[in-house]
C-alpha positions in Angstrom: 108.0 -93.7 -39.9 108.4 -89.9 -41.1 107.5 -89.6 -44.8 109.3 -87.5 -47.5 108.6 -87.0 -51.2 111.5 -87.5 -53.5 111.6 -86.2 -57.1 114.3 -86.2 -60.0 116.7 -83.3 -59.7 116.0 -82.6 -63.5 114.5 -85.1 -66.0 117.5 -84.9 -68.0 120.1 -86.0 -65.5 121.0 -89.7 -64.5 122.1 -88.5 -61.2 120.8 -86.4 -58.3 117.5 -86.1 -56.4 115.1 -83.5 -55.0 113.8 -84.3 -51.4 110.9 -82.4 -49.7 109.5 -82.9 -46.1 112.7 -83.1 -44.1 112.7 -81.3 -40.8 114.4 -81.8 -37.3 111.6 -83.9 -36.2 111.8 -86.2 -39.3 115.4 -86.6 -38.9 114.9 -88.5 -35.6 113.2 -91.4 -37.5 116.2 -94.0 -38.3 114.1 -95.5 -41.1 114.1 -92.2 -42.7 117.9 -91.7 -42.1 118.5 -94.9 -43.7 116.3 -94.1 -46.8 118.4 -91.0 -47.2 121.6 -92.6 -47.0 120.5 -95.2 -49.7 119.2 -92.5 -51.9 122.6 -90.6 -51.4 124.7 -93.8 -52.5 122.4 -94.3 -55.5 122.2 -90.7 -56.8 125.3 -89.0 -55.3 123.5 -85.6 -55.0 120.7 -84.6 -53.0 118.8 -81.2 -53.0 116.7 -80.7 -49.8 114.2 -78.0 -50.0 113.1 -77.1 -46.4 110.5 -74.5 -45.0 112.4 -73.7 -41.7 116.1 -73.6 -42.6 118.6 -73.5 -39.5 122.2 -74.2 -38.5 120.8 -76.8 -36.2 119.0 -78.4 -39.2 122.2 -78.1 -41.2 124.2 -80.2 -38.5 121.4 -82.6 -38.0 121.1 -83.3 -41.7 124.8 -83.7 -42.0 125.0 -86.2 -39.3 122.6 -88.5 -41.2 125.4 -89.3 -43.5 128.4 -89.6 -41.2 130.5 -88.0 -38.5 131.6 -84.3 -39.1 135.1 -83.6 -39.6 136.7 -80.2 -39.0 138.1 -78.7 -42.2 141.7 -79.5 -42.5 142.9 -76.1 -43.2 143.2 -74.0 -39.9 142.7 -70.6 -41.6 139.3 -71.5 -43.0 136.8 -69.4 -41.0 134.4 -71.3 -38.7 130.9 -70.3 -37.9 131.0 -71.0 -34.1 133.6 -73.7 -33.2 132.3 -73.9 -29.6 128.3 -74.5 -30.4 128.6 -75.4 -34.1 131.8 -77.3 -34.7 132.5 -78.5 -38.2 130.5 -75.6 -39.9 132.8 -73.4 -42.2 131.8 -69.8 -43.2 132.3 -68.6 -46.5 131.7 -64.8 -46.7 132.1 -62.6 -49.9 133.2 -59.2 -48.8 133.1 -56.7 -51.9 135.7 -54.6 -50.4 138.5 -57.1 -50.4 137.3 -60.3 -52.2 139.1 -61.5 -55.4 138.0 -60.3 -58.8 138.5 -62.1 -62.1 137.6 -61.6 -65.8 136.5 -65.2 -66.9 135.6 -65.5 -70.5 134.4 -62.0 -70.8 132.5 -62.0 -67.3 133.9 -59.8 -64.3 133.0 -61.9 -61.4 133.9 -62.7 -57.7 133.5 -66.0 -55.8 134.4 -67.9 -58.9 135.9 -71.6 -58.5 137.1 -73.7 -61.1 136.2 -77.4 -61.2 137.7 -79.4 -58.2 136.9 -82.0 -55.5 137.3 -81.1 -51.9 140.6 -81.8 -49.9 142.5 -83.1 -53.1 145.7 -81.7 -51.3 145.1 -84.2 -48.4 145.5 -87.9 -48.6 142.2 -88.6 -47.1 139.1 -87.3 -49.0 136.1 -86.4 -47.0 132.9 -88.4 -48.1 130.7 -85.5 -48.7 129.9 -81.8 -48.2 126.6 -80.2 -47.1 126.2 -76.8 -48.3 123.8 -74.0 -47.4 123.3 -70.4 -48.7 122.9 -67.6 -46.3 123.2 -64.5 -48.7 122.2 -65.0 -52.1 123.4 -62.6 -54.9 120.6 -61.3 -57.4 122.7 -62.7 -60.4 124.9 -65.5 -60.7 126.5 -67.4 -57.8 125.4 -70.8 -59.1 127.3 -73.8 -57.8 127.9 -76.7 -60.5 128.3 -80.3 -59.9 129.7 -82.5 -62.7 129.4 -86.4 -62.2 132.6 -88.5 -62.7 130.6 -91.4 -63.8 129.6 -89.3 -66.9 133.0 -87.5 -67.5 134.4 -91.0 -67.6 132.1 -92.1 -70.2 132.3 -89.0 -72.3 136.1 -88.6 -72.3 137.7 -89.1 -75.7 138.3 -92.9 -75.8 142.2 -92.4 -76.5 142.4 -90.0 -73.6 140.3 -92.4 -71.3 142.9 -95.2 -72.2 146.0 -93.1 -71.3 144.7 -91.5 -68.2 143.5 -95.1 -66.8 146.2 -96.0 -64.1 147.7 -92.6 -63.8 147.9 -90.8 -60.5 147.7 -87.0 -60.0 149.8 -84.9 -57.8 148.2 -82.1 -56.0 149.1 -79.2 -53.7 147.4 -76.6 -51.6 148.2 -73.6 -53.8 144.9 -72.0 -54.5 146.1 -69.2 -56.6 144.4 -69.3 -60.1 147.3 -67.6 -61.5 149.2 -70.6 -60.8 146.7 -73.1 -61.8 148.4 -75.2 -64.4 145.7 -77.3 -65.9 142.1 -76.8 -67.0 142.0 -73.0 -66.7 139.6 -71.2 -69.2 141.4 -69.7 -72.2 140.1 -66.4 -71.5 141.1 -65.8 -67.9 142.6 -62.5 -66.1 143.1 -61.8 -62.5 142.0 -58.2 -61.7 142.4 -58.4 -57.7 143.8 -61.5 -56.0 141.8 -63.3 -53.4 143.6 -62.3 -50.1 143.3 -65.7 -48.4 145.0 -67.4 -51.4 148.2 -65.4 -50.6 147.9 -65.8 -46.6 147.7 -69.6 -47.2 151.0 -70.0 -49.2 153.4 -70.3 -46.2 151.0 -73.0 -44.9 150.9 -74.8 -48.3 154.8 -74.8 -48.5 154.9 -76.8 -45.4 152.7 -79.7 -46.9 153.9 -82.8 -48.7 152.2 -83.5 -52.0 149.1 -85.7 -52.1 148.4 -88.3 -54.6 145.0 -89.6 -55.9 144.2 -91.8 -58.9 142.8 -90.1 -62.0 140.4 -93.0 -62.3 139.0 -95.2 -59.6 136.2 -97.8 -59.5 133.2 -97.8 -57.4 132.1 -100.9 -55.6 129.5 -101.7 -58.3 132.3 -101.7 -60.7 131.7 -98.4 -62.2 134.7 -96.3 -63.2 134.8 -92.6 -62.1 136.9 -90.0 -63.6 138.0 -87.9 -60.5 140.6 -85.4 -61.5 140.7 -81.8 -59.7 141.9 -79.3 -62.4 142.4 -76.9 -59.5 145.6 -77.6 -57.6 146.7 -80.3 -59.7 150.6 -80.0 -60.5 151.2 -83.0 -62.6 151.2 -86.8 -63.0 153.2 -89.1 -60.6 156.1 -90.3 -62.3 155.4 -88.3 -65.6 156.1 -84.8 -64.6 157.4 -83.9 -68.0 155.9 -82.3 -71.3 154.1 -85.5 -72.3 152.7 -86.0 -68.9 151.6 -82.3 -68.7 150.1 -82.5 -72.1 147.9 -85.6 -71.2 146.6 -84.1 -67.8 146.0 -80.7 -69.7 143.8 -82.6 -72.4 141.8 -84.4 -69.7 141.3 -81.1 -67.6 140.1 -79.3 -70.7 137.7 -82.2 -71.6 136.3 -81.9 -68.0 135.8 -78.1 -68.6 134.1 -78.4 -71.8 132.1 -81.6 -71.7 130.9 -81.9 -68.4 127.1 -82.2 -68.6 126.7 -80.4 -65.2 123.9 -79.4 -63.0 124.2 -75.8 -62.1 122.2 -75.0 -58.9 120.4 -71.4 -58.4 120.2 -71.0 -54.7 117.1 -70.2 -52.8 116.4 -69.9 -49.2 115.8 -73.2 -47.5 118.2 -75.2 -49.9 120.6 -77.7 -48.6 122.9 -79.8 -51.0 124.7 -82.8 -50.1 127.3 -84.3 -52.9 129.5 -87.3 -53.1 132.9 -85.9 -52.9 134.3 -89.3 -54.3 132.3 -89.0 -57.4 131.4 -85.4 -58.1 133.5 -82.2 -58.9 131.9 -79.0 -58.1 132.6 -75.3 -59.4 131.1 -71.9 -58.7 130.1 -69.6 -61.6 130.9 -66.4 -59.9 128.8 -63.3 -59.4 129.0 -59.4 -59.8 131.7 -58.4 -57.4 129.5 -55.8 -55.5 126.9 -58.5 -54.7 126.8 -60.1 -51.3 127.2 -63.8 -51.0 127.6 -66.0 -47.9 127.7 -69.9 -47.8 128.0 -72.3 -44.9 129.3 -75.8 -45.2 129.8 -79.0 -43.1 132.3 -81.6 -44.1 131.4 -85.4 -43.6 134.2 -87.6 -42.5 135.3 -90.5 -44.7 137.9 -92.1 -47.0 138.0 -94.0 -50.0 141.5 -95.4 -48.9 143.4 -94.6 -52.5 145.1 -91.3 -51.6 148.5 -90.8 -50.1 151.3 -88.3 -49.5 154.1 -88.4 -51.7 157.3 -90.6 -50.4 155.2 -91.7 -47.6 155.2 -88.4 -45.9 152.5 -87.4 -43.3 150.5 -84.2 -43.6 150.9 -81.3 -41.2 147.9 -80.3 -39.2 145.8 -82.3 -41.9 144.6 -85.0 -39.8 142.3 -83.1 -37.5 139.0 -84.7 -37.0 136.1 -84.0 -34.8 133.2 -86.0 -33.7 130.2 -83.8 -33.8 
């Protein structure tokens, strides 16, 4: 059996692990693959530090955790659909990228807290992320554990949000973000892709996901995406909005997050049913390029409003 070394991601964190020793040859060992799957279920977030990163390793590592799924939004850029299906390409072009001022910092490639595919009825199991071009400053990816978020939520809010279901739409414009936006936020230049996506977004039904769900071991998880949330099902009124805003602001201010500073050779997988993630942003003139795979799966708790079916959101691909 191939051997790896496993370390805590950080001594202060109750989640996450750091793994050294994975390569293409090691991943052929089913015993090692099972060890990695068990570690993922327990820790929720794994950083792989590899000596020879490649797109082939990215796909092979992803396949350890499940079959790949094509991104459900057709306008998202793909790396090489014919030879590397399932790998999306996220490139920051300083000439056209969005620019925002967030709490006094002027940045690009900023993302608020969210979980992937909240606008879909089916939630992917995980994502595997890799940095291709790393900015010299900023560009950190943050991860917040929903188990910790639930425990640290104000007890009165925790009681009120339990049993609630959150409505989501595929409107990625930060200027239309209703909940959990930083208090000091200003758009300098909009993200072109956000505007181009609007017509497609309007063709989709709203998705619904529980604000709190329970893992098989009985552990409750606060799983609310401030980005793209539009209200509480059955409570789209001032009282419901106030409750959702209070929860989202506590996510923003109380998350004991892990912020990853990228290095060549880093791969990160996270549990999309348990974690929220965000991006710190970086100076607009700096390059940044990330690539990601999506691991298929579903926790079975999401649905489209009024029993509707998604439009072009069911595409899946075995890789």
